LUMGULUM-744196 format. One record per residue: residue in three letters; x, y, z of N, C-alpha, C in turn. Coordinates in steps of 0.02 Angstrom, whole numbers, padded with zeros to 5 digits, always signed. Layout:
<rs>
AlaXYZXYZXYZ;...
</rs>
This chain:
<rs>
Met-08204+07522-03633-08149+07554-03668-08150+07627-03647;Asp-08144+07641-03585-08142+07706-03557-08085+07752-03580;Ala-08029+07715-03594-07970+07754-03608-07965+07763-03688;Tyr-08011+07745-03723-08010+07749-03796-08013+07822-03814;Asp-07969+07850-03853-07973+07918-03879-07967+07916-03952;Pro-08022+07920-03990-08019+07917-04063-07971+07972-04093;Phe-07934+07955-04146-07892+07999-04181-07932+08042-04223;Glu-07922+08111-04215-07959+08156-04254-07910+08186-04304;Leu-07923+08175-04368-07874+08197-04421-07863+08268-04422;Gln-07916+08314-04406-07907+08382-04406-07860+08408-04351;Asp-07850+08363-04299-07808+08379-04243-07733+08362-04254;Ser-07719+08326-04311-07652+08307-04329-07608+08364-04350;Asp-07540+08354-04356-07494+08401-04380-07474+08386-04453;Phe-07514+08342-04486-07500+08325-04554-07517+08383-04603;Ala-07483+08390-04653-07497+08439-04703-07562+08423-04740;Pro-07603+08463-04758-07664+08447-04793-07649+08417-04862;Val-07687+08370-04883-07680+08342-04948-07714+08384-05000;Glu-07676+08395-05052-07705+08442-05108-07755+08398-05149;Ala-07793+08427-05185-07841+08395-05230-07802+08350-05280;Pro-07830+08298-05302-07797+08255-05346-07767+08291-05412;Ala-07799+08342-05430-07775+08375-05491-07705+08412-05476;Ala-07684+08420-05416-07623+08451-05402-07565+08404-05401;Arg-07573+08340-05423-07517+08296-05434-07472+08322-05488;Leu-07410+08300-05482-07364+08314-05533-07379+08279-05597;Pro-07362+08313-05655-07378+08277-05720-07332+08217-05727;Leu-07356+08169-05767-07320+08107-05781-07256+08124-05824;Leu-07205+08082-05814-07141+08090-05850-07160+08065-05917;Thr-07120+08097-05968-07123+08069-06033-07076+08005-06033;Leu-07082+07964-06083-07044+07902-06085-06969+07919-06087;Glu-06953+07970-06126-06884+07996-06130-06859+08018-06060;Glu-06899+08053-06026-06879+08076-05960-06872+08019-05911;Ala-06917+07968-05920-06910+07910-05875-06844+07873-05884;His-06825+07867-05948-06759+07834-05964-06703+07874-05938;Asp-06708+07939-05950-06651+07984-05920-06648+07974-05844;Leu-06704+07972-05813-06698+07959-05741-06671+07893-05722;Leu-06686+07846-05759-06662+07778-05747-06584+07776-05753;Arg-06564+07814-05805-06488+07817-05813-06456+07851-05757;Val-06484+07902-05731-06452+07937-05676-06457+07895-05611;Leu-06513+07864-05597-06519+07825-05539-06470+07761-05543;Ala-06464+07734-05603-06414+07677-05610-06342+07700-05599;Ala-06322+07759-05619-06260+07784-05612-06248+07799-05533;Val-06296+07824-05498-06289+07839-05423-06281+07771-05391;Ala-06320+07723-05412-06319+07655-05383-06247+07624-05390;Gln-06219+07634-05449-06153+07602-05464-06099+07637-05426;Glu-06105+07700-05411-06051+07739-05379-06044+07718-05305;Gly-06098+07692-05278-06098+07676-05206-06111+07733-05168;Gly-06102+07732-05105-06117+07787-05058-06182+07778-05021;Pro-06202+07828-04982-06258+07825-04939-06327+07815-04968;Val-06330+07838-05033-06395+07834-05067-06400+07779-05124;Ala-06343+07740-05128-06337+07694-05182-06398+07641-05178;Ala-06408+07613-05117-06460+07565-05114-06531+07591-05129;Glu-06545+07652-05112-06610+07682-05125-06615+07694-05203;Ala-06558+07721-05231-06557+07734-05302-06569+07668-05339;Asp-06540+07615-05318-06549+07548-05355-06624+07527-05346;Arg-06649+07533-05290-06719+07512-05277-06770+07557-05321;Leu-06756+07618-05323-06802+07663-05363-06792+07649-05438;Ala-06730+07637-05458-06716+07613-05529-06756+07554-05548;Lys-06755+07503-05506-06791+07441-05519-06864+07452-05520;Glu-06894+07495-05476-06963+07505-05472-06985+07546-05535;Ile-06945+07590-05558-06962+07631-05620-06953+07583-05682;Ala-06903+07549-05683-06886+07501-05744-06945+07455-05751;Ala-06977+07434-05700-07034+07386-05700-07095+07414-05731;Arg-07096+07483-05734-07156+07515-05751-07151+07547-05822;Val-07097+07554-05851-07088+07585-05915-07061+07537-05968;Pro-07080+07548-06025-07054+07504-06079-06980+07518-06089;Ser-06944+07465-06115-06869+07474-06126-06857+07521-06181;Glu-06802+07546-06187-06779+07589-06241-06771+07549-06305;Asn-06757+07492-06305-06740+07452-06364-06802+07433-06405;
</rs>
């Protein structure tokens, strides 16, 4: 394997990863439901981001309890 050149992470152009404590805070349940409503509206309107909005709405809906 003479041509093998191992990838060195420090040589990459990726942005450095922050410490885990730098993550965004979790959404409240109310905020998650608000976000679901917005994503559903965008998905129903159609357009270039409708499919992505629908996908994200389904992912979030699977992770939060329903409002009812």
